[in-house]
C-alpha positions in Angstrom: -136.2 47.0 -66.6 -137.1 49.0 -69.4 -134.4 51.2 -71.0 -136.8 53.6 -72.5 -140.4 54.9 -72.1 -143.6 54.8 -74.2 -143.6 58.6 -74.4 -140.1 58.8 -75.8 -140.7 56.2 -78.4 -144.0 57.8 -79.5 -142.0 61.0 -79.9 -139.4 59.6 -82.1 -142.2 57.7 -84.1 -144.1 61.2 -84.1 -147.2 59.3 -83.2 -149.8 60.8 -80.9 -152.7 58.4 -81.1 -152.8 55.8 -78.4 -154.1 52.8 -80.6 -150.6 51.5 -80.5 -149.5 51.9 -77.0 -150.0 48.2 -75.8 -147.8 47.0 -78.7 -145.0 49.6 -78.2 -145.0 48.7 -74.4 -144.5 45.1 -75.2 -141.7 46.1 -77.8 -140.2 48.1 -75.1 -140.0 45.3 -72.7 -138.7 42.9 -75.4 -136.2 45.0 -76.7 -135.1 46.0 -73.1 -134.6 42.4 -72.4 -132.7 41.6 -75.5 -130.5 44.6 -74.7 -129.7 43.1 -71.3 -129.0 39.7 -72.6 -126.8 40.9 -75.2 -124.8 43.0 -72.6 -124.7 40.0 -70.1 -126.1 42.2 -67.6 -129.2 43.2 -65.6 -129.5 47.1 -65.8 -131.8 47.6 -62.8 -130.9 49.0 -59.6 -131.0 46.5 -56.9 -129.5 44.8 -54.1 -127.1 41.8 -55.3 -125.5 39.0 -54.2 -122.8 37.2 -56.6 -120.6 34.4 -56.2 -117.2 35.0 -57.8 -114.2 32.9 -58.4 -111.0 33.4 -56.5 -107.6 32.9 -58.0 -107.6 36.0 -60.5 -106.5 39.6 -60.1 -110.0 40.9 -60.2 -113.6 40.2 -59.5 -116.1 41.6 -62.4 -119.4 42.7 -61.1 -122.3 42.4 -63.3 -124.6 44.9 -61.8 -123.2 48.0 -63.0 -122.8 50.9 -62.1 -121.9 50.0 -58.3 -123.9 52.4 -56.2 -121.7 53.5 -53.1 -119.5 51.0 -52.0 -119.4 47.2 -51.7 -121.4 45.9 -48.8 -119.2 42.8 -48.0 -117.1 40.1 -49.5 -116.9 36.8 -47.8 -114.5 34.2 -48.6 -115.2 30.2 -48.0 -113.8 27.2 -49.6 -116.8 25.2 -48.1 -119.3 27.6 -49.2 -120.6 28.1 -45.6 -120.9 31.5 -45.6 -122.0 31.7 -41.8 -118.5 30.7 -40.9 -116.6 32.3 -43.7 -114.1 34.7 -43.7 -115.1 38.5 -44.0 -112.5 40.1 -46.2 -111.4 43.4 -44.7 -112.5 46.4 -47.0 -109.2 47.6 -46.8 -107.8 44.6 -48.7 -109.8 45.5 -52.0 -110.7 48.5 -54.1 -113.4 49.3 -56.4 -112.5 50.5 -60.0 -115.0 52.9 -61.7 -115.3 50.0 -64.4 -116.9 47.5 -61.8 -113.6 45.4 -61.3 -112.8 44.8 -57.7 -109.1 44.5 -57.2 -107.3 42.6 -54.2 -104.4 44.5 -52.8 -102.3 41.6 -52.2 -102.2 40.1 -55.8 -104.6 37.1 -56.7 -107.9 36.8 -54.7 -107.8 33.8 -52.2 -110.2 30.9 -52.2 -111.3 28.7 -55.0 -114.2 28.5 -57.6 -117.4 30.5 -56.6 -115.9 30.8 -53.1 -116.3 34.6 -52.9 -119.7 35.9 -52.0 -119.9 39.7 -52.9 -122.9 41.9 -51.5 -123.4 45.2 -53.2 -126.1 47.5 -54.7 -125.8 48.2 -58.6 -127.5 49.2 -61.7 -129.6 52.0 -63.0 -132.8 53.4 -61.7 -136.0 53.0 -63.6 -137.3 56.1 -65.3 -138.8 58.6 -62.8 -142.0 60.1 -64.3 -142.0 62.7 -61.5 -141.0 66.4 -61.9 -138.3 66.0 -59.3 -136.3 62.7 -59.3 -134.9 61.5 -55.9 -131.4 62.2 -54.6 -128.9 60.2 -56.2 -131.2 59.1 -59.0 -129.0 57.6 -61.9 -131.2 56.4 -64.9 -129.8 54.5 -67.9 -127.3 56.9 -69.8 -129.0 58.8 -72.7 -126.8 56.9 -75.4 -128.2 53.5 -74.0 -131.6 54.9 -73.7 -131.7 56.3 -77.3 -130.2 53.0 -78.7 -133.2 51.1 -77.0 -135.7 53.9 -78.2 -134.3 53.5 -81.8 -134.5 49.9 -82.0 -138.1 49.8 -80.6 -139.0 52.3 -83.4 -137.3 50.2 -86.0 -139.1 47.0 -84.8 -142.5 48.7 -84.5 -142.1 50.1 -88.1 -141.1 46.6 -89.3 -144.1 44.9 -87.7 -145.8 44.1 -91.1 -142.8 42.7 -92.8 -141.0 40.5 -90.0 -138.4 38.3 -91.5 -138.2 40.3 -94.7 -134.5 40.4 -95.8 -134.6 42.1 -99.3 -137.0 43.7 -101.9 -136.8 43.2 -105.6 -137.9 46.0 -107.8 -139.4 45.6 -111.5 -135.9 47.3 -113.1 -133.9 44.6 -111.2 -132.6 46.5 -108.2 -132.4 44.7 -104.9 -132.9 46.7 -101.7 -131.3 44.8 -98.8 -133.2 45.2 -95.4 -131.3 45.0 -92.1 -132.6 41.6 -90.5 -130.2 41.0 -87.4 -131.3 41.2 -83.8 -130.1 45.0 -83.5 -129.6 47.8 -85.9 -125.8 48.2 -86.5 -125.8 51.8 -84.8 -127.7 50.1 -81.7 -125.1 47.3 -81.5 -122.3 49.8 -81.6 -123.8 51.5 -78.6 -124.6 48.1 -76.8 -121.2 47.0 -77.2 -119.8 50.1 -74.9 -121.9 48.4 -72.1 -121.3 44.8 -72.8 -119.7 42.8 -70.2 -117.8 40.1 -71.6 -117.3 36.7 -69.7 -114.2 36.2 -68.0 -112.6 33.3 -66.9 
């Protein structure tokens, strides 16, 4: 899922011609993929099935934000979901942070023995004048971070890999060469899901 749009990137770049649209679209896809990988999550809104470990106090869902409620949670030590135990919705609760708590302490069952079905993630950007009800695009900060990184990558297209420039007077100018600009990484850290377990 792309975290920004061609029109928004071109506005930031103050670019009106269409000669670079193909490259910018490729950069949008690549930067969006890098952002998702860094954040350990898939940002797209869709129905999801995750297999979680029992034994802990919380389950940590990866498709945030959760839309509505959790459809179902099944538990089975044998991974035979048709004969698994449906865990009653009254036995767990969903935190806004995407953690699912078990009301009776630690979740039952063993490794990857909880099957969680839910819908989560952000909607793709709607180009229409009136977005559908419940429309939830990526937050403005996340979109702007992706847009900024795409614009930076576009502007650096002719000096890929350059880390510093020496001038005749002996001064050296350092150029950011990491995967993300520091300001972009700071924003992504707010959406990052750290591995648990």
